[in-house]
N, C-alpha and C positions, 0 to 999 in steps of 0.2 A: 560619377556612381550616383544613380538616383535612390535614395534610401526607402520610398515607395515600392519599388519593383524587385528591389534585390532579394533573392531567394534565403530569406533568412533564416528558415525553419532546414530547408536540406542543407546549407550551412552549418547548421550546429549539430545535425546527426553526424555528416560526412566528414567534417574537420577533425574531431578525435580521432574517428577510424583511419584514414587518410594518414594521421602523424604516428599512427604505430609502424607505418613502411621505415620510419627511420630509427627505429630502438636498434636491431641488430646492428647499425653503424655507429653507435654512441661510442665512443673510447671509456674505457672503466681501466685505468691502469693498476688501481689498487685492488680490485676485483672485490669490492665492498658496495657497488651498486649505487653509490653516490649520485653521478652524473646522471644516470637513469631516472632516479627519483626527482632528482630536480626537473628534468626534460619532464616527466609525465606530470607533475605540479605544475608547472608553466603551462601546459597544454590544456590542461584541465581548467586551470583560470582564466586562461583568454577565451573558453569557450562558454564560460559562465560569464565573463566580463562582456560577451558578444549578445549572450540570452538577456543579462539586465539591459541593456542598450537598446536589445529591440522590442523587449517589453514596453521600457517607457517609451519609446518613440512610435511604436507602431502599433500597441494593443489601446482598444477603448474601450472604457470599461462599462461604458454603457450598449454596446454592443451585444447581442445575445447570439449570435451568427459567428461563422466561421471569421477569421480574419489571418492574416498574413499567409493567403490561399496560393497555393502553386498546383499546376495541373501539366503533368507531362504524358505523353504515351509513352508505354512499355511495350505492351503484347496489346494492340488494339484487337486481333483479330477476337481475342479473349474477352474484350471490355476491360482489361488490367491496365490500369493507370498509377504511375509514380504519382499520388494526390497527396498533399500533407496541408494543414491549418490549426489553428489554435482559436479556441472557445473558452468558454469559462468553466468546462469540466479540467478541460487539458491544460489551461496555462500553470492554475497551480500546482499541479504535479510536474511540469516540466521545468519550474522554478526551482519545486523541491528536487528533484534529481540533480540539476547544476549545481545545487548548494552541497546535499549529500555526498556526492560521486569528490566534489573538491576536497572535503574533509575526510572523506574516507583514503583519498590519496595521501594528504597529510597524515593520518592514521597508520596508514601502512609504512611509516620509516623504519621499523624494526625489521622490515623482510628484509632477509639477506639471500634467501634460496631461489636461484633462478627467477634474476629482478625484473629480466628483460621479458620474459615471457609472463610474469603475474602483471606487471604494468600494460603490457598488450592485451591482456585480457580484461584490466580495468578499463583503459579507454573506448576498448571493443563494447563493452558493455554502458559506456557512458552514451555512445551514440546510438546504440540499439533502444535502450531504455525512450530515450528521446523520441525514437521513431514509434515505438508503441504508443505513445499519448498524443502522437499528431498527426500519423498517416488518415485516411479516409476513404482507404481503398480495403474492403473486406479481406482479399485475397492475402494482400501486402500485409495487411495487419498479424495474419494466421503467418505468413513468412517469418516477421520480425520478431512475434511473439516466439515462436521456436528458435529462433535465431540465439534469443536472449539464453536458451537453455545450456546452451553449449558452453562459453566462458564461466556460468556458476557452477557446472558439473566439473571442469577442470580446478577450479579455484578451490573447489572442495575436497576433490580425491587428491592432489597434489600437495597442498598446503593446510590439509585439514588434519583433526585428531588422530587419534588411535585406531578408531573404527569410521576413519576416512570413506574407504571405500565402500560400508555398506550404507553409509549416510548418503555419498555422491551417487549411488547406484538406485536407492528408493528414490532421491528425488527425481533422477531423470527418467523412471519409470512411470511413477506419478503423473509429472508434468508433462512428457511426450505421449504417453497413451491418451491422457484426458485432452491433450490439444487436437487429436482427431476430430472431437466432436465438433471442434470449432470449424475444420474443414469442410466436414459434413454438412452443417449447418448453412455454412457459406455458399457450398455450390449449389443447395436446394434454393436456397434465397436467388441466387444470382441465375439460376435458370427456369423459376417461376416466371410465369408470364411472358410475352412477346419479345421483348428488348432482355437480351444476355448485358448483365453488368454486375460490377460489384462495388461502383461507389456508394456511400453508405447515405447520402442524400437521396440518391434515385431507389435504394433500397427502401427508404423509410416511406417514399411516395406510392410502394407498390400496396395493392387491395389485398393482402393474404386474409383466406379463410383461416375461422378461430383454431381450427385441429391443427391445421399446417403452423398456426403461429404458437401453439402448446408443444408441440415435437420440437421446434426450433428451439425455442427457449430453454426446453429440457436439456437439448446438447450444450447449448451455451452455459447455462448453470451448472453441468458437470464439468466443463473445463474451468469456470471461474471459480467455482467451489474451493478448487484444488490450491488454487495460487491465492484465492484471499485470505487464511484458508476455513472452509466452515465444514464444522464437526460434522459426520466422521470421517471425513478425507484431509484431516489435518495431521495424520501421526507424520509425514514427510517431515514437518518442519521443525518439531523438537529434536530430532535426529539431525538435521540439517544443522541448525544453531549449536546444538552439543557438539560437532566437530568443527565449525567454522572457526576462522581466524578475524580479530577485533574489525577490520576492514569490510571484510565479507559479510560479516553480522552487521554492518550498518547498512549497506546494500540491500539484505536480504529485508530488514525488518524497514528500512525507512523508503524503499523503492520498489523491491518486487511484491510484496504484499498488496501494495495498492494500486498495482497492477492490474488486479481480481476485480476489486470495489471499481475502478475505474471503467474496466470493460461491462462490468453488469450493468452500469450506468449507462452506457454508449451502445451496447450491442442490445441488452435485453430489455431496457425499459425503453430507450428511443425506438429503435427499430419494430418491437413487438408490445405495444402499451395494452392489445386487449390480453394478450395472455399473462402481462406483468400483473394485470388486476386480478386474475385466478390465482395467480403465484404468491401475490403479496403478503395475504395471512401465513402460509408457509415460511417465506423469509422474515418474518417478525417472529414466528416460533423457534426457526434455526436459529436468529440471531440470541433469543433469549436461551438456548439452549448453549450457544459460545460461550456467552457471558458466563453462566454459571457452572458448568460442566468445565471450563477449562480454568477458572479460578480456584473449583475445588482441587482440582487436579494440580494446580500449583503448589497449594497445600502439602501435598504430597510428596512432592522434588526436592531431593537432599542434593541434587547438581544445579548450581549456580545458573549455569545457561539455560537448562530446562525450564527452571523453574519462570524466569524471565520469559523463556518461550512461548510457554502459556499464557503468561501475562497477555503478551500481542494476541494471541489466539483470543482472548477474552475481549480486550478492547474493540477488536474488528465487529464484534458483534453489536457493536452500536452502527457500524455502517449497515448492515443491513436492514437494521431498524428504520434507520433514518431513509432507506431507499426506499421504503416500502411503505411512509408514512401517507403518502398521497399530499404532502404540505409543504409549502415554501421552508417553514423552519427546519423541519426534519429533514430534506433533500440537503438544507444548507449545512444541516449539522454533519449529515453523513461526510460530504465533502472537506470541511473544516477538521472533523477526526482523523481523516485520511493523514490530513496534511498535520494534525497534531501528531498524531502517534509515528508519523514518518521522522520528528525531530526527537521526540520521549524516545522512542523504539531505540534511534541510532545511540542517543547519549548512553542510555541506561549498558548498551551490548558493549559499548566504548569502553565505558566503566569495568565492566565485567574482565574483558579482555586486560585493561590496566593494573586489575586486580591480581588477575592469575599470573600476569609477568613477573610480580612479586613474590606471590604465594606459592604457586606453581602447583596449586590445588582447587577444584572447582567444588569439593565435597565441604559443607556447610560445616558438619561435626569437626573438619580438620581446620577451618577455622576459629576466629574468636579472637577479641581483645586487641586487636591491631591498630583502633582507632588513634591511641596516644602515637603511634609509629607513624601512621598515613593521615595525618587530619585534614590534609586538604583533598586527598581521594575521598575522605569521610564525609567530607564537607558537599564535595560535588555528588556523592553518590546521592547523598540524603535530599541535595535539591531535587535532582533527577527523579527520586522516587516520589516527592511530594507532587512532582508535575505529573505521575504517571497515576497516581491516586487520585489526581482532578480535584488539587487544592485550590480553593479559590484563588484567583487572580494568576493564574496559568490557563494556558491553553485547552488543555485536557477536562476542564471544568466548564468549561463556553461550550466546548461542541458535546459534550456528554448532556448538559442542561438543555440546548437547542435540539436533541434527538428527543432527549423526554418530553419536552415540552411539545414539539413537535406531533408527536404520536398521542400524547394526551388530549390535543385538543382538535386531533383529527375527525372530522366529522364524516370519514368513509367507513368509520368502524365502531361497531356498538359499542356502548359502555361496559356491558359484561366481558369484552374481548378486550378493551383497552386497559382496564383495570388491573386483570390480575398478570398481564404484560407488564405494565408499569412496576407494579409490586415485586415482580421476579426480578427485574433489571436492575430495580434498587437494591433488591439484596445481593446483586453482582457487585455494584457499586460498594457497598458496605465489606464485602468480603476483601477486595481489593487492597484497602489500607492494611487489613490485619495481616496477610501473609507478606506483604512490601515491607511492613513494618518490623514484622519480626525476624523478616530476613536480614534487614539493616541490623537489628539487634544480635544477631547471632554471628554475624561479620565481626562486626568493631565493638561489640558491648558485650560477648558472650563470654562464658569460661575461656582464660587465657589459654591458648595451645604452646605451652614452655618449649616444647620442640620446634615449633615453628618462628616465635620470636626470638629464639637464641643462635636460630643454625641458619634463618632466611635474613637475608639484606633486605629490610622492608622500608627500602626508599619511598619518599613522598612523590608527589607528583611532580613532572617535569614542566617546564613553561610550553612545551608542544601539546603536553594534553590540556594543560590549562586551557591554551588558546582555543582549541578544539571543544571543550566543553562550555566556553565562554561564548563562541560563536552559535550555540547550536541552543543556550539560555537564553541569548538576547530576542529571538523568536517566540522561543517559548514563552518569557513571560511578557513582552510586547504584544503578541494576539490575545494573553490572558486578561491584558488592562484594555486594548482597545482593539478588539476582534475586528473592526471594520479595514484592518491592515490587508486583512486576507479575502473576508467576504465581499469585498468592494468589485475583487477581479472577477467571482461569480455570481453574484446578485442574479444579474439580469438574466444569464442562463439556465440558473434553478429556476427562476420563477416563471419563465418561458417553459420550459420542461413539464413543471408542475402543471400549468394550465393548459400544456399539450394532451399531457396522460390521464388528467383527472375527470373528464368525460368518461372514458371505458369505467370508472366503477358504478354508477347509478345503471347503466344497460346490463353490466354484467350481474351485478345484484339482483336486479328485476327479474333476468332469464331465469338465474337460479332458484329463486323463490316460485316464479311458474313451473321449473322444473320438480322441483319438490312438492307443489301442489297437487300437481299431476299424477304423482306415483304414490304418494303416500298421506294417510290420513293424519299421521303425527306431527305436531308443530315443531318444527326444528328452527333454531336461532341461526342465522347466517351470520359471520363474523362483521359484514357489510352494514353499513346504513345505506339508503337510497335516497339522499337527499335531492333537490333540485339544484341545477347548478345555475347559479346566479351569472 
């Protein structure tokens, strides 16, 4: 077997999916699901080990193009191929998927209700999520994007909380309806011009008129705004997190939200650069709204899961700002923020689940004074909260700093546009430690709930839980201290991407200025500068 020609990505996608076939036949004499858990964990770890091996032997950091490419004809009459590949945008998120999913399987150890179906859905999601980041055919991308919705819906509706059916239905309605915009835009782009194709590289080479780009960009943006999520299309997320179990939390926060950010870069930015130049100021404004609105809303939440969910929405605002910055540093910060938040969000939601298992409540007023009973959980919760509030030395600080500096130094925008954006985003950064630290105080150091501490068995963290958090904290701290661990994976790609889209900025700005001058005598400031490209 030649490693250079082996179909690594297809194997990583289909191996966990095919492995689910054996789940109904695994004997479970005690009826507790132990053999099924171990089988799922072994399959997840095998796939992750294969992923690491393929990454270290087949991936070249200096290459900006696609690597490990595979092309197989599927529906040649329609120009549809099974085409997969990995570059600097997809590889960090594929690695994140393998890492988070393996830990989510370990986190799901307490699940005893219908374990065969539960682990079938988890393993099916595993392959499907890698496919979302790897496929290079727009129609196949739509199909795997849609297939991801079914496992999440079932995981919410069967293993969720009291309002699980409401949360699952809202999730499927928001995401399924918005996904139709992907299909419409994909068909429009594929049929444009003489050649019918869904291949992303071929689509990027087509010369679309600006009006056509703007319409397709709008369709993609609606679909990806729901998954990212962007205010006001975010309301499904707090409901989903409010009812999900800990492993589903980890997959939602760690991977599914990143699908929206990845797709926004892959489809909107790469395929429609001129339209992106028009939409970029709006993306920055939406990013600021995400940061401020979600942070303030998090203050008002008395449900622990919903508080962390709004915190996730706030942090994803930095991804929007970085994507629209038109700088290497800003785009790099956006990708790093997705990886960083995937790790931090998964750790916080896992600890929320561990806390709920002991206190049997998510209402902050019903908690309080449990630090003495659960010192290990308190220590882990505090450490992960410090990472979320961007404490220096942790990954969140580096990612947000890169986005800030990337926007502040961008010559694509006027100073009068950049200054208020940086100030408002900075206010959001200040709000984050306030609501996170007050949350820790209410849970662990607030007025002691005598009924809770006297009637509940508040056992401390067990070795499995400590291991999961330790695995997440190692990359969180490692990236914070030495960001090159991750940035070297995608630097070549983000640099090439910014160089590709950057020429759209001055031409768009000049056309806007000419249009304004021709229809009005009033002097209006454009958010763009129009410097000469060197």
